[in-house]
PDB file of N, CA, C and O in Angstrom:
ATOM      1  N   UNK A   1     104.688 119.976  96.042  1.00  0.00           N
ATOM      2  CA  UNK A   1     103.613 119.166  95.488  1.00  0.00           C
ATOM      3  C   UNK A   1     103.293 119.706  94.096  1.00  0.00           C
ATOM      4  O   UNK A   1     103.160 120.914  93.903  1.00  0.00           O
ATOM      5  N   UNK A   2     103.177 118.822  93.158  1.00  0.00           N
ATOM      6  CA  UNK A   2     102.905 119.162  91.770  1.00  0.00           C
ATOM      7  C   UNK A   2     101.505 119.749  91.613  1.00  0.00           C
ATOM      8  O   UNK A   2     100.596 119.408  92.370  1.00  0.00           O
ATOM      9  N   UNK A   3     101.334 120.632  90.628  1.00  0.00           N
ATOM     10  CA  UNK A   3     100.022 121.237  90.393  1.00  0.00           C
ATOM     11  C   UNK A   3      98.977 120.205  90.020  1.00  0.00           C
ATOM     12  O   UNK A   3      97.793 120.394  90.302  1.00  0.00           O
ATOM     13  N   UNK A   4      99.396 119.110  89.387  1.00  0.00           N
ATOM     14  CA  UNK A   4      98.443 118.074  88.996  1.00  0.00           C
ATOM     15  C   UNK A   4      97.806 117.422  90.226  1.00  0.00           C
ATOM     16  O   UNK A   4      96.724 116.844  90.127  1.00  0.00           O
ATOM     17  N   UNK A   5      98.459 117.510  91.369  1.00  0.00           N
ATOM     18  CA  UNK A   5      97.915 116.984  92.620  1.00  0.00           C
ATOM     19  C   UNK A   5      97.335 118.118  93.469  1.00  0.00           C
ATOM     20  O   UNK A   5      96.262 117.974  94.054  1.00  0.00           O
ATOM     21  N   UNK A   6      98.043 119.235  93.532  1.00  0.00           N
ATOM     22  CA  UNK A   6      97.619 120.318  94.412  1.00  0.00           C
ATOM     23  C   UNK A   6      96.275 120.924  94.005  1.00  0.00           C
ATOM     24  O   UNK A   6      95.391 121.086  94.846  1.00  0.00           O
ATOM     25  N   UNK A   7      96.119 121.254  92.742  1.00  0.00           N
ATOM     26  CA  UNK A   7      94.890 121.921  92.307  1.00  0.00           C
ATOM     27  C   UNK A   7      93.645 121.067  92.524  1.00  0.00           C
ATOM     28  O   UNK A   7      92.678 121.562  93.102  1.00  0.00           O
ATOM     29  N   UNK A   8      93.622 119.798  92.086  1.00  0.00           N
ATOM     30  CA  UNK A   8      92.426 118.988  92.373  1.00  0.00           C
ATOM     31  C   UNK A   8      92.196 118.792  93.870  1.00  0.00           C
ATOM     32  O   UNK A   8      91.051 118.771  94.323  1.00  0.00           O
ATOM     33  N   UNK A   9      93.271 118.650  94.637  1.00  0.00           N
ATOM     34  CA  UNK A   9      93.140 118.492  96.088  1.00  0.00           C
ATOM     35  C   UNK A   9      92.531 119.734  96.715  1.00  0.00           C
ATOM     36  O   UNK A   9      91.635 119.633  97.553  1.00  0.00           O
ATOM     37  N   UNK A  10      93.010 120.904  96.314  1.00  0.00           N
ATOM     38  CA  UNK A  10      92.494 122.156  96.856  1.00  0.00           C
ATOM     39  C   UNK A  10      91.033 122.369  96.463  1.00  0.00           C
ATOM     40  O   UNK A  10      90.222 122.801  97.282  1.00  0.00           O
ATOM     41  N   UNK A  11      90.705 122.067  95.219  1.00  0.00           N
ATOM     42  CA  UNK A  11      89.327 122.250  94.756  1.00  0.00           C
ATOM     43  C   UNK A  11      88.381 121.293  95.464  1.00  0.00           C
ATOM     44  O   UNK A  11      87.329 121.704  95.953  1.00  0.00           O
ATOM     45  N   UNK A  12      88.754 120.014  95.522  1.00  0.00           N
ATOM     46  CA  UNK A  12      87.900 119.027  96.185  1.00  0.00           C
ATOM     47  C   UNK A  12      87.771 119.335  97.675  1.00  0.00           C
ATOM     48  O   UNK A  12      86.678 119.253  98.235  1.00  0.00           O
ATOM     49  N   UNK A  13      88.879 119.688  98.313  1.00  0.00           N
ATOM     50  CA  UNK A  13      88.836 120.047  99.730  1.00  0.00           C
ATOM     51  C   UNK A  13      87.925 121.237  99.982  1.00  0.00           C
ATOM     52  O   UNK A  13      87.151 121.240 100.938  1.00  0.00           O
ATOM     53  N   UNK A  14      88.017 122.252  99.121  1.00  0.00           N
ATOM     54  CA  UNK A  14      87.166 123.434  99.274  1.00  0.00           C
ATOM     55  C   UNK A  14      85.691 123.071  99.071  1.00  0.00           C
ATOM     56  O   UNK A  14      84.825 123.582  99.782  1.00  0.00           O
ATOM     57  N   UNK A  15      85.406 122.198  98.111  1.00  0.00           N
ATOM     58  CA  UNK A  15      84.015 121.769  97.890  1.00  0.00           C
ATOM     59  C   UNK A  15      83.468 120.994  99.089  1.00  0.00           C
ATOM     60  O   UNK A  15      82.316 121.181  99.482  1.00  0.00           O
ATOM     61  N   UNK A  16      84.294 120.129  99.663  1.00  0.00           N
ATOM     62  CA  UNK A  16      83.859 119.368 100.836  1.00  0.00           C
ATOM     63  C   UNK A  16      83.597 120.297 102.026  1.00  0.00           C
ATOM     64  O   UNK A  16      82.608 120.134 102.740  1.00  0.00           O
ATOM     65  N   UNK A  17      84.480 121.258 102.231  1.00  0.00           N
ATOM     66  CA  UNK A  17      84.301 122.208 103.330  1.00  0.00           C
ATOM     67  C   UNK A  17      83.055 123.064 103.097  1.00  0.00           C
ATOM     68  O   UNK A  17      82.281 123.302 104.024  1.00  0.00           O
ATOM     69  N   UNK A  18      82.865 123.521 101.866  1.00  0.00           N
ATOM     70  CA  UNK A  18      81.677 124.328 101.557  1.00  0.00           C
ATOM     71  C   UNK A  18      80.402 123.520 101.804  1.00  0.00           C
ATOM     72  O   UNK A  18      79.429 124.044 102.347  1.00  0.00           O
ATOM     73  N   UNK A  19      80.406 122.254 101.407  1.00  0.00           N
ATOM     74  CA  UNK A  19      79.242 121.391 101.649  1.00  0.00           C
ATOM     75  C   UNK A  19      78.979 121.230 103.137  1.00  0.00           C
ATOM     76  O   UNK A  19      77.832 121.265 103.582  1.00  0.00           O
ATOM     77  N   UNK A  20      80.042 121.055 103.898  1.00  0.00           N
ATOM     78  CA  UNK A  20      79.923 120.922 105.353  1.00  0.00           C
ATOM     79  C   UNK A  20      79.324 122.188 105.964  1.00  0.00           C
ATOM     80  O   UNK A  20      78.452 122.117 106.829  1.00  0.00           O
ATOM     81  N   UNK A  21      79.798 123.337 105.508  1.00  0.00           N
ATOM     82  CA  UNK A  21      79.281 124.599 106.038  1.00  0.00           C
ATOM     83  C   UNK A  21      77.799 124.775 105.704  1.00  0.00           C
ATOM     84  O   UNK A  21      77.010 125.175 106.561  1.00  0.00           O
ATOM     85  N   UNK A  22      77.427 124.478 104.469  1.00  0.00           N
ATOM     86  CA  UNK A  22      76.021 124.611 104.068  1.00  0.00           C
ATOM     87  C   UNK A  22      75.143 123.679 104.903  1.00  0.00           C
ATOM     88  O   UNK A  22      74.107 124.095 105.421  1.00  0.00           O
ATOM     89  N   UNK A  23      75.561 122.418 105.033  1.00  0.00           N
ATOM     90  CA  UNK A  23      74.777 121.475 105.841  1.00  0.00           C
ATOM     91  C   UNK A  23      74.706 121.905 107.301  1.00  0.00           C
ATOM     92  O   UNK A  23      73.661 121.779 107.938  1.00  0.00           O
ATOM     93  N   UNK A  24      75.805 122.406 107.824  1.00  0.00           N
ATOM     94  CA  UNK A  24      75.819 122.867 109.211  1.00  0.00           C
ATOM     95  C   UNK A  24      74.855 124.010 109.453  1.00  0.00           C
ATOM     96  O   UNK A  24      74.136 124.030 110.452  1.00  0.00           O
ATOM     97  N   UNK A  25      74.844 124.959 108.533  1.00  0.00           N
ATOM     98  CA  UNK A  25      73.926 126.089 108.675  1.00  0.00           C
ATOM     99  C   UNK A  25      72.475 125.655 108.503  1.00  0.00           C
ATOM    100  O   UNK A  25      71.592 126.130 109.218  1.00  0.00           O
ATOM    101  N   UNK A  26      72.232 124.755 107.558  1.00  0.00           N
ATOM    102  CA  UNK A  26      70.858 124.283 107.342  1.00  0.00           C
ATOM    103  C   UNK A  26      70.334 123.493 108.531  1.00  0.00           C
ATOM    104  O   UNK A  26      69.177 123.637 108.926  1.00  0.00           O
ATOM    105  N   UNK A  27      71.196 122.657 109.098  1.00  0.00           N
ATOM    106  CA  UNK A  27      70.784 121.830 110.244  1.00  0.00           C
ATOM    107  C   UNK A  27      70.906 122.574 111.566  1.00  0.00           C
ATOM    108  O   UNK A  27      70.487 122.080 112.613  1.00  0.00           O
ATOM    109  N   UNK A  28      71.479 123.752 111.504  1.00  0.00           N
ATOM    110  CA  UNK A  28      71.718 124.557 112.707  1.00  0.00           C
ATOM    111  C   UNK A  28      72.566 123.794 113.732  1.00  0.00           C
ATOM    112  O   UNK A  28      72.295 123.812 114.933  1.00  0.00           O
ATOM    113  N   UNK A  29      73.600 123.126 113.214  1.00  0.00           N
ATOM    114  CA  UNK A  29      74.540 122.414 114.079  1.00  0.00           C
ATOM    115  C   UNK A  29      75.835 123.222 114.176  1.00  0.00           C
ATOM    116  O   UNK A  29      76.150 123.993 113.269  1.00  0.00           O
ATOM    117  N   UNK A  30      76.580 123.057 115.258  1.00  0.00           N
ATOM    118  CA  UNK A  30      77.840 123.792 115.403  1.00  0.00           C
ATOM    119  C   UNK A  30      78.842 123.403 114.309  1.00  0.00           C
ATOM    120  O   UNK A  30      78.937 122.239 113.920  1.00  0.00           O
ATOM    121  N   UNK A  31      79.570 124.381 113.833  1.00  0.00           N
ATOM    122  CA  UNK A  31      80.617 124.165 112.842  1.00  0.00           C
ATOM    123  C   UNK A  31      81.929 123.956 113.600  1.00  0.00           C
ATOM    124  O   UNK A  31      82.325 124.792 114.412  1.00  0.00           O
ATOM    125  N   UNK A  32      82.588 122.850 113.330  1.00  0.00           N
ATOM    126  CA  UNK A  32      83.845 122.521 114.020  1.00  0.00           C
ATOM    127  C   UNK A  32      85.027 122.696 113.075  1.00  0.00           C
ATOM    128  O   UNK A  32      85.017 122.179 111.957  1.00  0.00           O
ATOM    129  N   UNK A  33      86.033 123.417 113.521  1.00  0.00           N
ATOM    130  CA  UNK A  33      87.242 123.606 112.714  1.00  0.00           C
ATOM    131  C   UNK A  33      87.911 122.269 112.416  1.00  0.00           C
ATOM    132  O   UNK A  33      88.392 122.053 111.304  1.00  0.00           O
ATOM    133  N   UNK A  34      87.947 121.368 113.402  1.00  0.00           N
ATOM    134  CA  UNK A  34      88.601 120.074 113.195  1.00  0.00           C
ATOM    135  C   UNK A  34      87.932 119.305 112.064  1.00  0.00           C
ATOM    136  O   UNK A  34      88.608 118.594 111.321  1.00  0.00           O
ATOM    137  N   UNK A  35      86.616 119.436 111.921  1.00  0.00           N
ATOM    138  CA  UNK A  35      85.919 118.755 110.834  1.00  0.00           C
ATOM    139  C   UNK A  35      86.265 119.378 109.487  1.00  0.00           C
ATOM    140  O   UNK A  35      86.420 118.668 108.494  1.00  0.00           O
ATOM    141  N   UNK A  36      86.386 120.694 109.451  1.00  0.00           N
ATOM    142  CA  UNK A  36      86.747 121.346 108.200  1.00  0.00           C
ATOM    143  C   UNK A  36      88.159 120.964 107.762  1.00  0.00           C
ATOM    144  O   UNK A  36      88.402 120.716 106.581  1.00  0.00           O
ATOM    145  N   UNK A  37      89.082 120.918 108.709  1.00  0.00           N
ATOM    146  CA  UNK A  37      90.458 120.513 108.388  1.00  0.00           C
ATOM    147  C   UNK A  37      90.479 119.068 107.915  1.00  0.00           C
ATOM    148  O   UNK A  37      91.148 118.743 106.935  1.00  0.00           O
ATOM    149  N   UNK A  38      89.749 118.198 108.606  1.00  0.00           N
ATOM    150  CA  UNK A  38      89.685 116.789 108.224  1.00  0.00           C
ATOM    151  C   UNK A  38      89.096 116.617 106.826  1.00  0.00           C
ATOM    152  O   UNK A  38      89.599 115.819 106.034  1.00  0.00           O
ATOM    153  N   UNK A  39      88.042 117.356 106.523  1.00  0.00           N
ATOM    154  CA  UNK A  39      87.434 117.277 105.197  1.00  0.00           C
ATOM    155  C   UNK A  39      88.395 117.764 104.118  1.00  0.00           C
ATOM    156  O   UNK A  39      88.478 117.172 103.042  1.00  0.00           O
ATOM    157  N   UNK A  40      89.113 118.831 104.402  1.00  0.00           N
ATOM    158  CA  UNK A  40      90.073 119.343 103.420  1.00  0.00           C
ATOM    159  C   UNK A  40      91.178 118.319 103.164  1.00  0.00           C
ATOM    160  O   UNK A  40      91.565 118.085 102.019  1.00  0.00           O
ATOM    161  N   UNK A  41      91.677 117.713 104.235  1.00  0.00           N
ATOM    162  CA  UNK A  41      92.708 116.686 104.081  1.00  0.00           C
ATOM    163  C   UNK A  41      92.161 115.441 103.392  1.00  0.00           C
ATOM    164  O   UNK A  41      92.884 114.759 102.666  1.00  0.00           O
ATOM    165  N   UNK A  42      90.887 115.148 103.622  1.00  0.00           N
ATOM    166  CA  UNK A  42      90.260 114.013 102.939  1.00  0.00           C
ATOM    167  C   UNK A  42      90.223 114.252 101.433  1.00  0.00           C
ATOM    168  O   UNK A  42      90.424 113.324 100.650  1.00  0.00           O
ATOM    169  N   UNK A  43      89.971 115.478 101.033  1.00  0.00           N
ATOM    170  CA  UNK A  43      90.006 115.805  99.604  1.00  0.00           C
ATOM    171  C   UNK A  43      91.371 115.509  99.011  1.00  0.00           C
ATOM    172  O   UNK A  43      91.476 114.946  97.922  1.00  0.00           O
ATOM    173  N   UNK A  44      92.419 115.890  99.736  1.00  0.00           N
ATOM    174  CA  UNK A  44      93.778 115.587  99.275  1.00  0.00           C
ATOM    175  C   UNK A  44      94.025 114.082  99.271  1.00  0.00           C
ATOM    176  O   UNK A  44      94.717 113.565  98.394  1.00  0.00           O
ATOM    177  N   UNK A  45      93.463 113.387 100.244  1.00  0.00           N
ATOM    178  CA  UNK A  45      93.618 111.929 100.301  1.00  0.00           C
ATOM    179  C   UNK A  45      92.932 111.238  99.140  1.00  0.00           C
ATOM    180  O   UNK A  45      93.462 110.271  98.592  1.00  0.00           O
ATOM    181  N   UNK A  46      91.755 111.723  98.756  1.00  0.00           N
ATOM    182  CA  UNK A  46      91.055 111.140  97.611  1.00  0.00           C
ATOM    183  C   UNK A  46      91.889 111.281  96.340  1.00  0.00           C
ATOM    184  O   UNK A  46      92.045 110.329  95.576  1.00  0.00           O
ATOM    185  N   UNK A  47      92.419 112.478  96.128  1.00  0.00           N
ATOM    186  CA  UNK A  47      93.232 112.725  94.936  1.00  0.00           C
ATOM    187  C   UNK A  47      94.502 111.871  94.975  1.00  0.00           C
ATOM    188  O   UNK A  47      94.883 111.273  93.969  1.00  0.00           O
ATOM    189  N   UNK A  48      95.148 111.819  96.130  1.00  0.00           N
ATOM    190  CA  UNK A  48      96.357 110.997  96.258  1.00  0.00           C
ATOM    191  C   UNK A  48      96.057 109.524  96.053  1.00  0.00           C
ATOM    192  O   UNK A  48      96.837 108.819  95.414  1.00  0.00           O
ATOM    193  N   UNK A  49      94.941 109.049  96.583  1.00  0.00           N
ATOM    194  CA  UNK A  49      94.562 107.647  96.404  1.00  0.00           C
ATOM    195  C   UNK A  49      94.297 107.309  94.953  1.00  0.00           C
ATOM    196  O   UNK A  49      94.698 106.250  94.471  1.00  0.00           O
ATOM    197  N   UNK A  50      93.621 108.208  94.259  1.00  0.00           N
ATOM    198  CA  UNK A  50      93.368 107.982  92.836  1.00  0.00           C
ATOM    199  C   UNK A  50      94.676 107.941  92.062  1.00  0.00           C
ATOM    200  O   UNK A  50      94.857 107.105  91.177  1.00  0.00           O
ATOM    201  N   UNK A  51      95.582 108.842  92.397  1.00  0.00           N
ATOM    202  CA  UNK A  51      96.885 108.864  91.727  1.00  0.00           C
ATOM    203  C   UNK A  51      97.674 107.587  92.009  1.00  0.00           C
ATOM    204  O   UNK A  51      98.326 107.047  91.115  1.00  0.00           O
ATOM    205  N   UNK A  52      97.616 107.105  93.254  1.00  0.00           N
ATOM    206  CA  UNK A  52      98.298 105.851  93.578  1.00  0.00           C
ATOM    207  C   UNK A  52      97.733 104.688  92.777  1.00  0.00           C
ATOM    208  O   UNK A  52      98.484 103.850  92.278  1.00  0.00           O
ATOM    209  N   UNK A  53      96.408 104.635  92.654  1.00  0.00           N
ATOM    210  CA  UNK A  53      95.788 103.571  91.861  1.00  0.00           C
ATOM    211  C   UNK A  53      96.153 103.690  90.391  1.00  0.00           C
ATOM    212  O   UNK A  53      96.449 102.690  89.737  1.00  0.00           O
ATOM    213  N   UNK A  54      96.131 104.909  89.872  1.00  0.00           N
ATOM    214  CA  UNK A  54      96.477 105.120  88.456  1.00  0.00           C
ATOM    215  C   UNK A  54      97.945 104.777  88.193  1.00  0.00           C
ATOM    216  O   UNK A  54      98.306 104.388  87.082  1.00  0.00           O
ATOM    217  N   UNK A  55      98.782 104.923  89.213  1.00  0.00           N
ATOM    218  CA  UNK A  55     100.192 104.595  89.066  1.00  0.00           C
ATOM    219  C   UNK A  55     100.441 103.131  88.746  1.00  0.00           C
ATOM    220  O   UNK A  55     101.508 102.773  88.248  1.00  0.00           O
ATOM    221  N   UNK A  56      99.468 102.291  89.028  1.00  0.00           N
ATOM    222  CA  UNK A  56      99.588 100.871  88.689  1.00  0.00           C
ATOM    223  C   UNK A  56      99.384 100.629  87.200  1.00  0.00           C
ATOM    224  O   UNK A  56      99.808  99.600  86.674  1.00  0.00           O
ATOM    225  N   UNK A  57      98.746 101.560  86.526  1.00  0.00           N
ATOM    226  CA  UNK A  57      98.377 101.347  85.123  1.00  0.00           C
ATOM    227  C   UNK A  57      99.016 102.331  84.153  1.00  0.00           C
ATOM    228  O   UNK A  57      99.016 102.092  82.945  1.00  0.00           O
ATOM    229  N   UNK A  58      99.551 103.418  84.654  1.00  0.00           N
ATOM    230  CA  UNK A  58     100.076 104.466  83.786  1.00  0.00           C
ATOM    231  C   UNK A  58     101.482 104.858  84.228  1.00  0.00           C
ATOM    232  O   UNK A  58     101.727 105.133  85.402  1.00  0.00           O
ATOM    233  N   UNK A  59     102.400 104.880  83.261  1.00  0.00           N
ATOM    234  CA  UNK A  59     103.782 105.254  83.564  1.00  0.00           C
ATOM    235  C   UNK A  59     103.864 106.718  83.984  1.00  0.00           C
ATOM    236  O   UNK A  59     104.650 107.064  84.866  1.00  0.00           O
ATOM    237  N   UNK A  60     103.062 107.579  83.362  1.00  0.00           N
ATOM    238  CA  UNK A  60     103.071 108.994  83.719  1.00  0.00           C
ATOM    239  C   UNK A  60     102.588 109.205  85.151  1.00  0.00           C
ATOM    240  O   UNK A  60     103.168 109.997  85.893  1.00  0.00           O
ATOM    241  N   UNK A  61     101.533 108.501  85.540  1.00  0.00           N
ATOM    242  CA  UNK A  61     101.036 108.601  86.920  1.00  0.00           C
ATOM    243  C   UNK A  61     102.058 108.025  87.891  1.00  0.00           C
ATOM    244  O   UNK A  61     102.214 108.535  89.000  1.00  0.00           O
ATOM    245  N   UNK A  62     102.750 106.976  87.489  1.00  0.00           N
ATOM    246  CA  UNK A  62     103.761 106.366  88.357  1.00  0.00           C
ATOM    247  C   UNK A  62     104.885 107.361  88.655  1.00  0.00           C
ATOM    248  O   UNK A  62     105.401 107.411  89.771  1.00  0.00           O
ATOM    249  N   UNK A  63     105.255 108.148  87.650  1.00  0.00           N
ATOM    250  CA  UNK A  63     106.302 109.156  87.865  1.00  0.00           C
ATOM    251  C   UNK A  63     105.844 110.212  88.864  1.00  0.00           C
ATOM    252  O   UNK A  63     106.638 110.679  89.681  1.00  0.00           O
ATOM    253  N   UNK A  64     104.564 110.592  88.806  1.00  0.00           N
ATOM    254  CA  UNK A  64     104.032 111.568  89.758  1.00  0.00           C
ATOM    255  C   UNK A  64     104.003 110.991  91.172  1.00  0.00           C
ATOM    256  O   UNK A  64     104.282 111.696  92.142  1.00  0.00           O
ATOM    257  N   UNK A  65     103.663 109.700  91.284  1.00  0.00           N
ATOM    258  CA  UNK A  65     103.596 109.043  92.590  1.00  0.00           C
ATOM    259  C   UNK A  65     104.975 109.003  93.242  1.00  0.00           C
ATOM    260  O   UNK A  65     105.091 109.135  94.461  1.00  0.00           O
ATOM    261  N   UNK A  66     106.008 108.822  92.443  1.00  0.00           N
ATOM    262  CA  UNK A  66     107.368 108.790  92.989  1.00  0.00           C
ATOM    263  C   UNK A  66     107.739 110.101  93.670  1.00  0.00           C
ATOM    264  O   UNK A  66     108.612 110.127  94.538  1.00  0.00           O
ATOM    265  N   UNK A  67     107.076 111.189  93.278  1.00  0.00           N
ATOM    266  CA  UNK A  67     107.362 112.495  93.881  1.00  0.00           C
ATOM    267  C   UNK A  67     106.506 112.773  95.115  1.00  0.00           C
ATOM    268  O   UNK A  67     106.591 113.856  95.694  1.00  0.00           O
ATOM    269  N   UNK A  68     105.689 111.815  95.518  1.00  0.00           N
ATOM    270  CA  UNK A  68     104.769 112.003  96.650  1.00  0.00           C
ATOM    271  C   UNK A  68     104.957 110.928  97.715  1.00  0.00           C
ATOM    272  O   UNK A  68     104.055 110.120  97.934  1.00  0.00           O
ATOM    273  N   UNK A  69     106.107 110.903  98.378  1.00  0.00           N
ATOM    274  CA  UNK A  69     106.348 109.839  99.355  1.00  0.00           C
ATOM    275  C   UNK A  69     105.367 109.866 100.526  1.00  0.00           C
ATOM    276  O   UNK A  69     105.116 108.828 101.138  1.00  0.00           O
ATOM    277  N   UNK A  70     104.811 111.028 100.847  1.00  0.00           N
ATOM    278  CA  UNK A  70     103.856 111.099 101.950  1.00  0.00           C
ATOM    279  C   UNK A  70     102.626 110.244 101.652  1.00  0.00           C
ATOM    280  O   UNK A  70     102.137 109.540 102.536  1.00  0.00           O
ATOM    281  N   UNK A  71     102.120 110.296 100.421  1.00  0.00           N
ATOM    282  CA  UNK A  71     100.953 109.494 100.063  1.00  0.00           C
ATOM    283  C   UNK A  71     101.277 107.998 100.109  1.00  0.00           C
ATOM    284  O   UNK A  71     100.448 107.191 100.530  1.00  0.00           O
ATOM    285  N   UNK A  72     102.466 107.642  99.681  1.00  0.00           N
ATOM    286  CA  UNK A  72     102.881 106.236  99.732  1.00  0.00           C
ATOM    287  C   UNK A  72     102.966 105.783 101.189  1.00  0.00           C
ATOM    288  O   UNK A  72     102.532 104.680 101.521  1.00  0.00           O
ATOM    289  N   UNK A  73     103.516 106.619 102.050  1.00  0.00           N
ATOM    290  CA  UNK A  73     103.628 106.298 103.473  1.00  0.00           C
ATOM    291  C   UNK A  73     102.245 106.126 104.099  1.00  0.00           C
ATOM    292  O   UNK A  73     102.006 105.160 104.824  1.00  0.00           O
ATOM    293  N   UNK A  74     101.330 107.066 103.820  1.00  0.00           N
ATOM    294  CA  UNK A  74      99.975 106.988 104.373  1.00  0.00           C
ATOM    295  C   UNK A  74      99.259 105.749 103.864  1.00  0.00           C
ATOM    296  O   UNK A  74      98.552 105.084 104.622  1.00  0.00           O
ATOM    297  N   UNK A  75      99.436 105.431 102.582  1.00  0.00           N
ATOM    298  CA  UNK A  75      98.810 104.226 102.026  1.00  0.00           C
ATOM    299  C   UNK A  75      99.359 102.973 102.717  1.00  0.00           C
ATOM    300  O   UNK A  75      98.608 102.046 103.021  1.00  0.00           O
ATOM    301  N   UNK A  76     100.656 102.955 102.957  1.00  0.00           N
ATOM    302  CA  UNK A  76     101.251 101.828 103.672  1.00  0.00           C
ATOM    303  C   UNK A  76     100.716 101.702 105.085  1.00  0.00           C
ATOM    304  O   UNK A  76     100.456 100.596 105.560  1.00  0.00           O
ATOM    305  N   UNK A  77     100.549 102.836 105.759  1.00  0.00           N
ATOM    306  CA  UNK A  77      99.976 102.810 107.115  1.00  0.00           C
ATOM    307  C   UNK A  77      98.540 102.297 107.083  1.00  0.00           C
ATOM    308  O   UNK A  77      98.127 101.547 107.968  1.00  0.00           O
ATOM    309  N   UNK A  78      97.783 102.695 106.074  1.00  0.00           N
ATOM    310  CA  UNK A  78      96.391 102.253 105.967  1.00  0.00           C
ATOM    311  C   UNK A  78      96.318 100.741 105.762  1.00  0.00           C
ATOM    312  O   UNK A  78      95.510 100.064 106.397  1.00  0.00           O
ATOM    313  N   UNK A  79      97.154 100.218 104.885  1.00  0.00           N
ATOM    314  CA  UNK A  79      97.177  98.767 104.649  1.00  0.00           C
ATOM    315  C   UNK A  79      97.601  98.035 105.915  1.00  0.00           C
ATOM    316  O   UNK A  79      97.015  97.012 106.268  1.00  0.00           O
ATOM    317  N   UNK A  80      98.615  98.553 106.597  1.00  0.00           N
ATOM    318  CA  UNK A  80      99.081  97.947 107.838  1.00  0.00           C
ATOM    319  C   UNK A  80      97.973  97.938 108.886  1.00  0.00           C
ATOM    320  O   UNK A  80      97.766  96.928 109.559  1.00  0.00           O
ATOM    321  N   UNK A  81      97.262  99.052 109.030  1.00  0.00           N
ATOM    322  CA  UNK A  81      96.191  99.152 110.019  1.00  0.00           C
ATOM    323  C   UNK A  81      95.055  98.175 109.718  1.00  0.00           C
ATOM    324  O   UNK A  81      94.586  97.466 110.608  1.00  0.00           O
ATOM    325  N   UNK A  82      94.623  98.141 108.470  1.00  0.00           N
ATOM    326  CA  UNK A  82      93.526  97.238 108.095  1.00  0.00           C
ATOM    327  C   UNK A  82      93.941  95.786 108.297  1.00  0.00           C
ATOM    328  O   UNK A  82      93.140  94.972 108.758  1.00  0.00           O
ATOM    329  N   UNK A  83      95.174  95.457 107.959  1.00  0.00           N
ATOM    330  CA  UNK A  83      95.663  94.090 108.149  1.00  0.00           C
ATOM    331  C   UNK A  83      95.719  93.733 109.628  1.00  0.00           C
ATOM    332  O   UNK A  83      95.311  92.638 110.016  1.00  0.00           O
ATOM    333  N   UNK A  84      96.223  94.650 110.459  1.00  0.00           N
ATOM    334  CA  UNK A  84      96.271  94.414 111.897  1.00  0.00           C
ATOM    335  C   UNK A  84      94.868  94.253 112.455  1.00  0.00           C
ATOM    336  O   UNK A  84      94.619  93.361 113.267  1.00  0.00           O
ATOM    337  N   UNK A  85      93.955  95.106 112.027  1.00  0.00           N
ATOM    338  CA  UNK A  85      92.576  95.052 112.498  1.00  0.00           C
ATOM    339  C   UNK A  85      91.926  93.718 112.140  1.00  0.00           C
ATOM    340  O   UNK A  85      91.220  93.137 112.965  1.00  0.00           O
ATOM    341  N   UNK A  86      92.152  93.227 110.930  1.00  0.00           N
ATOM    342  CA  UNK A  86      91.581  91.943 110.502  1.00  0.00           C
ATOM    343  C   UNK A  86      92.170  90.792 111.316  1.00  0.00           C
ATOM    344  O   UNK A  86      91.438  89.905 111.755  1.00  0.00           O
ATOM    345  N   UNK A  87      93.485  90.800 111.517  1.00  0.00           N
ATOM    346  CA  UNK A  87      94.115  89.738 112.299  1.00  0.00           C
ATOM    347  C   UNK A  87      93.634  89.783 113.754  1.00  0.00           C
ATOM    348  O   UNK A  87      93.348  88.741 114.344  1.00  0.00           O
ATOM    349  N   UNK A  88      93.547  90.960 114.321  1.00  0.00           N
ATOM    350  CA  UNK A  88      93.077  91.102 115.694  1.00  0.00           C
ATOM    351  C   UNK A  88      91.651  90.582 115.827  1.00  0.00           C
ATOM    352  O   UNK A  88      91.327  89.885 116.789  1.00  0.00           O
ATOM    353  N   UNK A  89      90.799  90.922 114.860  1.00  0.00           N
ATOM    354  CA  UNK A  89      89.411  90.463 114.881  1.00  0.00           C
ATOM    355  C   UNK A  89      89.347  88.925 114.800  1.00  0.00           C
ATOM    356  O   UNK A  89      88.521  88.300 115.465  1.00  0.00           O
ATOM    357  N   UNK A  90      90.224  88.325 113.982  1.00  0.00           N
ATOM    358  CA  UNK A  90      90.236  86.855 113.868  1.00  0.00           C
ATOM    359  C   UNK A  90      90.674  86.197 115.175  1.00  0.00           C
ATOM    360  O   UNK A  90      90.144  85.152 115.554  1.00  0.00           O
ATOM    361  N   UNK A  91      91.646  86.809 115.866  1.00  0.00           N
ATOM    362  CA  UNK A  91      92.110  86.235 117.133  1.00  0.00           C
ATOM    363  C   UNK A  91      91.093  86.411 118.259  1.00  0.00           C
ATOM    364  O   UNK A  91      91.008  85.571 119.154  1.00  0.00           O
ATOM    365  N   UNK A  92      90.331  87.488 118.218  1.00  0.00           N
ATOM    366  CA  UNK A  92      89.420  87.775 119.326  1.00  0.00           C
ATOM    367  C   UNK A  92      87.969  87.446 119.023  1.00  0.00           C
ATOM    368  O   UNK A  92      87.093  87.677 119.856  1.00  0.00           O
ATOM    369  N   UNK A  93      87.709  86.912 117.845  1.00  0.00           N
ATOM    370  CA  UNK A  93      86.329  86.583 117.462  1.00  0.00           C
ATOM    371  C   UNK A  93      85.825  85.425 118.295  1.00  0.00           C
ATOM    372  O   UNK A  93      86.397  84.335 118.288  1.00  0.00           O
ATOM    373  N   UNK A  94      84.753  85.676 119.007  1.00  0.00           N
ATOM    374  CA  UNK A  94      84.172  84.636 119.846  1.00  0.00           C
ATOM    375  C   UNK A  94      82.797  84.292 119.296  1.00  0.00           C
ATOM    376  O   UNK A  94      81.855  85.077 119.407  1.00  0.00           O
ATOM    377  N   UNK A  95      82.698  83.127 118.712  1.00  0.00           N
ATOM    378  CA  UNK A  95      81.423  82.705 118.128  1.00  0.00           C
ATOM    379  C   UNK A  95      80.688  81.765 119.041  1.00  0.00           C
ATOM    380  O   UNK A  95      79.594  81.309 118.708  1.00  0.00           O
TER     381      UNK A  95
END
């Protein structure tokens, strides 16, 4: 993974985890490892999503996106899921 993606992902993920820890301690709620991992991965997802969007407008960003097939795959799965969910809702909608 290129530094242009890794560093912002790591920083954002760390900030999200730190925020979660602070809120957990303030609210006196249990801290869950699964939530920390999910938040860290969400930080990487935000950065990857921004890069995918920028790839539509910038040739330099498009070159970076070509090196990140995992983000393209996840984006495709997300579009597929949302499309399936919308179609399913239309078929099962009872008014």
